[in-house]
PyMOL commands that place a pseudoatom at each C-alpha (Angstrom):
pseudoatom trace, name=CA, resn=MET, resi=1, chain=A, elem=C, hetatm=0, pos=[-18.558, -83.957, 2.991]
pseudoatom trace, name=CA, resn=LEU, resi=2, chain=A, elem=C, hetatm=0, pos=[-16.182, -86.895, 2.586]
pseudoatom trace, name=CA, resn=SER, resi=3, chain=A, elem=C, hetatm=0, pos=[-17.345, -90.104, 0.944]
pseudoatom trace, name=CA, resn=ARG, resi=4, chain=A, elem=C, hetatm=0, pos=[-17.298, -93.378, 2.902]
pseudoatom trace, name=CA, resn=LEU, resi=5, chain=A, elem=C, hetatm=0, pos=[-14.372, -94.525, 0.764]
pseudoatom trace, name=CA, resn=ALA, resi=6, chain=A, elem=C, hetatm=0, pos=[-12.358, -91.380, 1.514]
pseudoatom trace, name=CA, resn=ILE, resi=7, chain=A, elem=C, hetatm=0, pos=[-13.096, -91.687, 5.243]
pseudoatom trace, name=CA, resn=ALA, resi=8, chain=A, elem=C, hetatm=0, pos=[-12.104, -95.369, 5.243]
pseudoatom trace, name=CA, resn=ALA, resi=9, chain=A, elem=C, hetatm=0, pos=[-8.889, -94.578, 3.373]
pseudoatom trace, name=CA, resn=THR, resi=10, chain=A, elem=C, hetatm=0, pos=[-8.047, -91.800, 5.835]
pseudoatom trace, name=CA, resn=GLU, resi=11, chain=A, elem=C, hetatm=0, pos=[-8.755, -94.041, 8.829]
pseudoatom trace, name=CA, resn=GLU, resi=12, chain=A, elem=C, hetatm=0, pos=[-6.660, -96.850, 7.322]
pseudoatom trace, name=CA, resn=LYS, resi=13, chain=A, elem=C, hetatm=0, pos=[-3.743, -94.470, 6.751]
pseudoatom trace, name=CA, resn=ASP, resi=14, chain=A, elem=C, hetatm=0, pos=[-4.017, -93.134, 10.305]
pseudoatom trace, name=CA, resn=MET, resi=15, chain=A, elem=C, hetatm=0, pos=[-4.114, -96.697, 11.687]
pseudoatom trace, name=CA, resn=ALA, resi=16, chain=A, elem=C, hetatm=0, pos=[-1.038, -97.711, 9.704]
pseudoatom trace, name=CA, resn=GLY, resi=17, chain=A, elem=C, hetatm=0, pos=[0.812, -94.538, 10.694]
pseudoatom trace, name=CA, resn=ALA, resi=18, chain=A, elem=C, hetatm=0, pos=[2.089, -94.410, 7.133]
pseudoatom trace, name=CA, resn=ILE, resi=19, chain=A, elem=C, hetatm=0, pos=[3.373, -91.509, 5.081]
pseudoatom trace, name=CA, resn=GLY, resi=20, chain=A, elem=C, hetatm=0, pos=[2.476, -93.410, 1.909]
pseudoatom trace, name=CA, resn=THR, resi=21, chain=A, elem=C, hetatm=0, pos=[0.496, -96.574, 1.278]
pseudoatom trace, name=CA, resn=GLY, resi=22, chain=A, elem=C, hetatm=0, pos=[-0.586, -98.231, -1.945]
pseudoatom trace, name=CA, resn=ASP, resi=23, chain=A, elem=C, hetatm=0, pos=[-3.243, -100.942, -1.679]
pseudoatom trace, name=CA, resn=VAL, resi=24, chain=A, elem=C, hetatm=0, pos=[-4.261, -102.737, -4.833]
pseudoatom trace, name=CA, resn=GLY, resi=25, chain=A, elem=C, hetatm=0, pos=[-6.231, -105.935, -4.512]
pseudoatom trace, name=CA, resn=GLY, resi=26, chain=A, elem=C, hetatm=0, pos=[-5.023, -106.596, -0.972]
pseudoatom trace, name=CA, resn=LEU, resi=27, chain=A, elem=C, hetatm=0, pos=[-1.278, -106.166, -1.512]
pseudoatom trace, name=CA, resn=GLU, resi=28, chain=A, elem=C, hetatm=0, pos=[-0.151, -103.139, 0.485]
pseudoatom trace, name=CA, resn=PHE, resi=29, chain=A, elem=C, hetatm=0, pos=[3.070, -101.132, 0.241]
pseudoatom trace, name=CA, resn=ILE, resi=30, chain=A, elem=C, hetatm=0, pos=[3.733, -99.093, 3.376]
pseudoatom trace, name=CA, resn=ASN, resi=31, chain=A, elem=C, hetatm=0, pos=[6.280, -96.467, 4.393]
pseudoatom trace, name=CA, resn=PRO, resi=32, chain=A, elem=C, hetatm=0, pos=[5.947, -96.096, 8.184]
pseudoatom trace, name=CA, resn=GLU, resi=33, chain=A, elem=C, hetatm=0, pos=[6.454, -92.807, 9.979]
pseudoatom trace, name=CA, resn=GLY, resi=34, chain=A, elem=C, hetatm=0, pos=[9.879, -92.620, 11.589]
pseudoatom trace, name=CA, resn=LEU, resi=35, chain=A, elem=C, hetatm=0, pos=[11.631, -93.841, 8.403]
pseudoatom trace, name=CA, resn=TYR, resi=36, chain=A, elem=C, hetatm=0, pos=[12.617, -91.676, 5.460]
pseudoatom trace, name=CA, resn=ASP, resi=37, chain=A, elem=C, hetatm=0, pos=[10.329, -91.678, 2.403]
pseudoatom trace, name=CA, resn=PRO, resi=38, chain=A, elem=C, hetatm=0, pos=[11.991, -94.053, -0.106]
pseudoatom trace, name=CA, resn=SER, resi=39, chain=A, elem=C, hetatm=0, pos=[9.520, -93.335, -2.920]
pseudoatom trace, name=CA, resn=PRO, resi=40, chain=A, elem=C, hetatm=0, pos=[11.947, -91.108, -4.910]
pseudoatom trace, name=CA, resn=ASN, resi=41, chain=A, elem=C, hetatm=0, pos=[14.393, -94.040, -4.884]
pseudoatom trace, name=CA, resn=GLY, resi=42, chain=A, elem=C, hetatm=0, pos=[11.795, -96.385, -6.336]
pseudoatom trace, name=CA, resn=TYR, resi=43, chain=A, elem=C, hetatm=0, pos=[10.778, -98.614, -3.433]
pseudoatom trace, name=CA, resn=SER, resi=44, chain=A, elem=C, hetatm=0, pos=[8.698, -98.985, -0.268]
pseudoatom trace, name=CA, resn=HIS, resi=45, chain=A, elem=C, hetatm=0, pos=[9.876, -100.114, 3.155]
pseudoatom trace, name=CA, resn=LEU, resi=46, chain=A, elem=C, hetatm=0, pos=[7.201, -102.777, 3.667]
pseudoatom trace, name=CA, resn=SER, resi=47, chain=A, elem=C, hetatm=0, pos=[4.931, -105.103, 1.691]
pseudoatom trace, name=CA, resn=VAL, resi=48, chain=A, elem=C, hetatm=0, pos=[2.004, -106.834, 3.369]
pseudoatom trace, name=CA, resn=PHE, resi=49, chain=A, elem=C, hetatm=0, pos=[-0.303, -109.393, 1.780]
pseudoatom trace, name=CA, resn=PRO, resi=50, chain=A, elem=C, hetatm=0, pos=[-3.407, -111.064, 3.214]
pseudoatom trace, name=CA, resn=ALA, resi=51, chain=A, elem=C, hetatm=0, pos=[-3.516, -114.557, 4.690]
pseudoatom trace, name=CA, resn=GLY, resi=52, chain=A, elem=C, hetatm=0, pos=[-4.398, -117.231, 2.172]
pseudoatom trace, name=CA, resn=TRP, resi=53, chain=A, elem=C, hetatm=0, pos=[-2.495, -115.707, -0.746]
pseudoatom trace, name=CA, resn=ARG, resi=54, chain=A, elem=C, hetatm=0, pos=[-0.107, -117.869, -2.816]
pseudoatom trace, name=CA, resn=MET, resi=55, chain=A, elem=C, hetatm=0, pos=[3.578, -116.958, -2.746]
pseudoatom trace, name=CA, resn=ILE, resi=56, chain=A, elem=C, hetatm=0, pos=[5.532, -117.261, -6.020]
pseudoatom trace, name=CA, resn=LEU, resi=57, chain=A, elem=C, hetatm=0, pos=[9.296, -117.810, -5.614]
pseudoatom trace, name=CA, resn=PRO, resi=58, chain=A, elem=C, hetatm=0, pos=[11.077, -117.915, -8.978]
pseudoatom trace, name=CA, resn=ALA, resi=59, chain=A, elem=C, hetatm=0, pos=[14.825, -118.210, -9.442]
pseudoatom trace, name=CA, resn=GLY, resi=60, chain=A, elem=C, hetatm=0, pos=[16.745, -114.974, -9.869]
pseudoatom trace, name=CA, resn=GLN, resi=61, chain=A, elem=C, hetatm=0, pos=[16.604, -113.602, -13.399]
pseudoatom trace, name=CA, resn=GLY, resi=62, chain=A, elem=C, hetatm=0, pos=[19.544, -112.004, -15.153]
pseudoatom trace, name=CA, resn=GLY, resi=63, chain=A, elem=C, hetatm=0, pos=[19.815, -109.928, -18.286]
pseudoatom trace, name=CA, resn=GLU, resi=64, chain=A, elem=C, hetatm=0, pos=[20.523, -112.736, -20.735]
pseudoatom trace, name=CA, resn=THR, resi=65, chain=A, elem=C, hetatm=0, pos=[18.306, -113.271, -23.769]
pseudoatom trace, name=CA, resn=GLU, resi=66, chain=A, elem=C, hetatm=0, pos=[16.687, -116.606, -24.619]
pseudoatom trace, name=CA, resn=ASP, resi=67, chain=A, elem=C, hetatm=0, pos=[19.715, -117.462, -26.793]
pseudoatom trace, name=CA, resn=GLN, resi=68, chain=A, elem=C, hetatm=0, pos=[22.034, -116.665, -23.826]
pseudoatom trace, name=CA, resn=VAL, resi=69, chain=A, elem=C, hetatm=0, pos=[23.326, -113.325, -25.132]
pseudoatom trace, name=CA, resn=LEU, resi=70, chain=A, elem=C, hetatm=0, pos=[24.335, -110.700, -22.572]
pseudoatom trace, name=CA, resn=SER, resi=71, chain=A, elem=C, hetatm=0, pos=[24.605, -107.072, -23.650]
pseudoatom trace, name=CA, resn=SER, resi=72, chain=A, elem=C, hetatm=0, pos=[27.525, -105.123, -22.223]
pseudoatom trace, name=CA, resn=ASP, resi=73, chain=A, elem=C, hetatm=0, pos=[25.101, -102.225, -21.536]
pseudoatom trace, name=CA, resn=PHE, resi=74, chain=A, elem=C, hetatm=0, pos=[23.699, -102.107, -17.984]
pseudoatom trace, name=CA, resn=ARG, resi=75, chain=A, elem=C, hetatm=0, pos=[20.324, -100.596, -18.983]
pseudoatom trace, name=CA, resn=VAL, resi=76, chain=A, elem=C, hetatm=0, pos=[19.812, -103.229, -21.693]
pseudoatom trace, name=CA, resn=GLN, resi=77, chain=A, elem=C, hetatm=0, pos=[20.587, -106.025, -19.217]
pseudoatom trace, name=CA, resn=LEU, resi=78, chain=A, elem=C, hetatm=0, pos=[18.277, -104.517, -16.594]
pseudoatom trace, name=CA, resn=ARG, resi=79, chain=A, elem=C, hetatm=0, pos=[15.409, -104.290, -19.080]
pseudoatom trace, name=CA, resn=GLN, resi=80, chain=A, elem=C, hetatm=0, pos=[16.009, -107.896, -20.148]
pseudoatom trace, name=CA, resn=ALA, resi=81, chain=A, elem=C, hetatm=0, pos=[16.142, -109.045, -16.507]
pseudoatom trace, name=CA, resn=ILE, resi=82, chain=A, elem=C, hetatm=0, pos=[12.791, -107.347, -15.926]
pseudoatom trace, name=CA, resn=ARG, resi=83, chain=A, elem=C, hetatm=0, pos=[11.404, -109.019, -19.062]
pseudoatom trace, name=CA, resn=ASN, resi=84, chain=A, elem=C, hetatm=0, pos=[12.757, -112.408, -17.946]
pseudoatom trace, name=CA, resn=THR, resi=85, chain=A, elem=C, hetatm=0, pos=[11.141, -111.873, -14.539]
pseudoatom trace, name=CA, resn=GLU, resi=86, chain=A, elem=C, hetatm=0, pos=[7.860, -111.052, -16.262]
pseudoatom trace, name=CA, resn=ILE, resi=87, chain=A, elem=C, hetatm=0, pos=[8.072, -114.293, -18.274]
pseudoatom trace, name=CA, resn=VAL, resi=88, chain=A, elem=C, hetatm=0, pos=[8.856, -116.504, -15.274]
pseudoatom trace, name=CA, resn=LEU, resi=89, chain=A, elem=C, hetatm=0, pos=[6.064, -114.933, -13.210]
pseudoatom trace, name=CA, resn=ALA, resi=90, chain=A, elem=C, hetatm=0, pos=[3.566, -115.470, -16.040]
pseudoatom trace, name=CA, resn=ALA, resi=91, chain=A, elem=C, hetatm=0, pos=[4.381, -119.188, -15.941]
pseudoatom trace, name=CA, resn=ALA, resi=92, chain=A, elem=C, hetatm=0, pos=[2.947, -119.198, -12.396]
pseudoatom trace, name=CA, resn=GLY, resi=93, chain=A, elem=C, hetatm=0, pos=[-0.052, -117.002, -13.212]
pseudoatom trace, name=CA, resn=ALA, resi=94, chain=A, elem=C, hetatm=0, pos=[1.502, -113.829, -11.762]
pseudoatom trace, name=CA, resn=ARG, resi=95, chain=A, elem=C, hetatm=0, pos=[2.512, -110.417, -13.120]
pseudoatom trace, name=CA, resn=LEU, resi=96, chain=A, elem=C, hetatm=0, pos=[5.124, -107.815, -12.265]
pseudoatom trace, name=CA, resn=ALA, resi=97, chain=A, elem=C, hetatm=0, pos=[2.351, -105.937, -10.430]
pseudoatom trace, name=CA, resn=ASP, resi=98, chain=A, elem=C, hetatm=0, pos=[2.178, -108.927, -8.041]
pseudoatom trace, name=CA, resn=VAL, resi=99, chain=A, elem=C, hetatm=0, pos=[5.792, -108.493, -6.881]
pseudoatom trace, name=CA, resn=ALA, resi=100, chain=A, elem=C, hetatm=0, pos=[5.795, -107.782, -3.138]
pseudoatom trace, name=CA, resn=LYS, resi=101, chain=A, elem=C, hetatm=0, pos=[9.565, -107.829, -2.530]
pseudoatom trace, name=CA, resn=PHE, resi=102, chain=A, elem=C, hetatm=0, pos=[12.720, -108.310, -4.494]
pseudoatom trace, name=CA, resn=THR, resi=103, chain=A, elem=C, hetatm=0, pos=[16.461, -108.185, -4.227]
pseudoatom trace, name=CA, resn=LEU, resi=104, chain=A, elem=C, hetatm=0, pos=[18.453, -106.579, -7.000]
pseudoatom trace, name=CA, resn=TYR, resi=105, chain=A, elem=C, hetatm=0, pos=[22.068, -107.703, -7.334]
pseudoatom trace, name=CA, resn=VAL, resi=106, chain=A, elem=C, hetatm=0, pos=[24.260, -105.210, -9.218]
pseudoatom trace, name=CA, resn=VAL, resi=107, chain=A, elem=C, hetatm=0, pos=[27.884, -105.709, -10.269]
pseudoatom trace, name=CA, resn=ASP, resi=108, chain=A, elem=C, hetatm=0, pos=[30.049, -102.616, -9.664]
pseudoatom trace, name=CA, resn=HIS, resi=109, chain=A, elem=C, hetatm=0, pos=[27.112, -100.550, -8.409]
pseudoatom trace, name=CA, resn=ASP, resi=110, chain=A, elem=C, hetatm=0, pos=[27.454, -96.765, -8.687]
pseudoatom trace, name=CA, resn=ARG, resi=111, chain=A, elem=C, hetatm=0, pos=[25.253, -93.628, -8.799]
pseudoatom trace, name=CA, resn=LYS, resi=112, chain=A, elem=C, hetatm=0, pos=[24.834, -93.850, -12.597]
pseudoatom trace, name=CA, resn=LYS, resi=113, chain=A, elem=C, hetatm=0, pos=[23.508, -97.414, -12.368]
pseudoatom trace, name=CA, resn=PHE, resi=114, chain=A, elem=C, hetatm=0, pos=[21.265, -96.428, -9.465]
pseudoatom trace, name=CA, resn=GLN, resi=115, chain=A, elem=C, hetatm=0, pos=[19.709, -93.655, -11.570]
pseudoatom trace, name=CA, resn=ILE, resi=116, chain=A, elem=C, hetatm=0, pos=[19.081, -96.128, -14.402]
pseudoatom trace, name=CA, resn=ILE, resi=117, chain=A, elem=C, hetatm=0, pos=[17.434, -98.517, -11.920]
pseudoatom trace, name=CA, resn=VAL, resi=118, chain=A, elem=C, hetatm=0, pos=[15.134, -95.790, -10.569]
pseudoatom trace, name=CA, resn=GLU, resi=119, chain=A, elem=C, hetatm=0, pos=[14.178, -94.729, -14.111]
pseudoatom trace, name=CA, resn=GLU, resi=120, chain=A, elem=C, hetatm=0, pos=[13.480, -98.253, -15.335]
pseudoatom trace, name=CA, resn=PHE, resi=121, chain=A, elem=C, hetatm=0, pos=[11.562, -99.292, -12.205]
pseudoatom trace, name=CA, resn=ALA, resi=122, chain=A, elem=C, hetatm=0, pos=[9.404, -96.147, -12.445]
pseudoatom trace, name=CA, resn=GLN, resi=123, chain=A, elem=C, hetatm=0, pos=[8.321, -97.335, -15.903]
pseudoatom trace, name=CA, resn=VAL, resi=124, chain=A, elem=C, hetatm=0, pos=[7.441, -100.785, -14.564]
pseudoatom trace, name=CA, resn=TRP, resi=125, chain=A, elem=C, hetatm=0, pos=[5.963, -100.075, -11.134]
pseudoatom trace, name=CA, resn=GLY, resi=126, chain=A, elem=C, hetatm=0, pos=[5.038, -96.371, -11.311]
pseudoatom trace, name=CA, resn=ASP, resi=127, chain=A, elem=C, hetatm=0, pos=[3.693, -95.130, -7.983]
pseudoatom trace, name=CA, resn=ARG, resi=128, chain=A, elem=C, hetatm=0, pos=[3.143, -98.690, -6.688]
pseudoatom trace, name=CA, resn=LYS, resi=129, chain=A, elem=C, hetatm=0, pos=[6.644, -99.427, -5.447]
pseudoatom trace, name=CA, resn=PRO, resi=130, chain=A, elem=C, hetatm=0, pos=[7.432, -102.871, -3.989]
pseudoatom trace, name=CA, resn=ALA, resi=131, chain=A, elem=C, hetatm=0, pos=[9.851, -103.342, -1.123]
pseudoatom trace, name=CA, resn=TRP, resi=132, chain=A, elem=C, hetatm=0, pos=[13.327, -104.088, -2.438]
pseudoatom trace, name=CA, resn=THR, resi=133, chain=A, elem=C, hetatm=0, pos=[16.932, -104.410, -1.474]
pseudoatom trace, name=CA, resn=LEU, resi=134, chain=A, elem=C, hetatm=0, pos=[19.860, -103.455, -3.662]
pseudoatom trace, name=CA, resn=ALA, resi=135, chain=A, elem=C, hetatm=0, pos=[22.951, -105.585, -3.083]
pseudoatom trace, name=CA, resn=PRO, resi=136, chain=A, elem=C, hetatm=0, pos=[26.201, -104.530, -4.766]
pseudoatom trace, name=CA, resn=VAL, resi=137, chain=A, elem=C, hetatm=0, pos=[28.223, -107.616, -5.683]
pseudoatom trace, name=CA, resn=PRO, resi=138, chain=A, elem=C, hetatm=0, pos=[31.647, -108.232, -7.272]
pseudoatom trace, name=CA, resn=ALA, resi=139, chain=A, elem=C, hetatm=0, pos=[30.301, -110.771, -9.787]
pseudoatom trace, name=CA, resn=LEU, resi=140, chain=A, elem=C, hetatm=0, pos=[27.270, -112.869, -10.742]
pseudoatom trace, name=CA, resn=ALA, resi=141, chain=A, elem=C, hetatm=0, pos=[26.780, -116.386, -12.136]
pseudoatom trace, name=CA, resn=LEU, resi=142, chain=A, elem=C, hetatm=0, pos=[27.648, -115.707, -15.784]
pseudoatom trace, name=CA, resn=ASP, resi=143, chain=A, elem=C, hetatm=0, pos=[30.656, -113.864, -17.202]
pseudoatom trace, name=CA, resn=GLY, resi=144, chain=A, elem=C, hetatm=0, pos=[29.501, -110.399, -18.212]
pseudoatom trace, name=CA, resn=MET, resi=145, chain=A, elem=C, hetatm=0, pos=[26.313, -110.550, -16.131]
pseudoatom trace, name=CA, resn=LEU, resi=146, chain=A, elem=C, hetatm=0, pos=[25.733, -107.099, -14.566]
pseudoatom trace, name=CA, resn=VAL, resi=147, chain=A, elem=C, hetatm=0, pos=[22.354, -107.486, -12.833]
pseudoatom trace, name=CA, resn=GLU, resi=148, chain=A, elem=C, hetatm=0, pos=[20.047, -110.127, -11.347]
pseudoatom trace, name=CA, resn=ILE, resi=149, chain=A, elem=C, hetatm=0, pos=[16.529, -109.745, -9.968]
pseudoatom trace, name=CA, resn=ASP, resi=150, chain=A, elem=C, hetatm=0, pos=[15.247, -112.129, -7.281]
pseudoatom trace, name=CA, resn=VAL, resi=151, chain=A, elem=C, hetatm=0, pos=[11.529, -111.581, -6.615]
pseudoatom trace, name=CA, resn=ILE, resi=152, chain=A, elem=C, hetatm=0, pos=[8.804, -112.719, -4.277]
pseudoatom trace, name=CA, resn=ALA, resi=153, chain=A, elem=C, hetatm=0, pos=[5.367, -112.327, -5.810]
pseudoatom trace, name=CA, resn=VAL, resi=154, chain=A, elem=C, hetatm=0, pos=[1.985, -112.974, -4.211]
pseudoatom trace, name=CA, resn=VAL, resi=155, chain=A, elem=C, hetatm=0, pos=[-1.415, -113.646, -5.747]
pseudoatom trace, name=CA, resn=PRO, resi=156, chain=A, elem=C, hetatm=0, pos=[-4.831, -114.342, -4.232]
pseudoatom trace, name=CA, resn=GLY, resi=157, chain=A, elem=C, hetatm=0, pos=[-5.070, -118.021, -3.283]
for i in range(1, 157): cmd.bond("trace and resi %d" % i, "trace and resi %d" % (i + 1))
show_as sticks, trace
zoom trace
């Protein structure tokens, strides 16, 4: 016999028509039927948050250290950009787990960089994958900058 929680979860999934949904504290990540499953690529198609939540909109964060050093290594810059995003979100009382959507800008994007992104994001977000867009670009704000993360985070109001 199914528990009430299992029945409710099944009914919610059926109502959403989703092939995968993560719901933690009201923030939902949904992959609707009729679209391919993006989970292996590290993201979800849709993020939904309840009315009354606060939206956090920090500036895009690159891979530069506090003393403005940029590594020439893409993975190192990506990790630093994630760390910088974590720091800026903390200033508003949010965490990386509160990210609902983000855009990732990548200079000279290729399959190797994409694999690094998927690996690094799996370490940060695990199975709870926010909606995101990857935008290949020819250059970013600083010379040598290879990646920038622009996030939208939400927290209960």
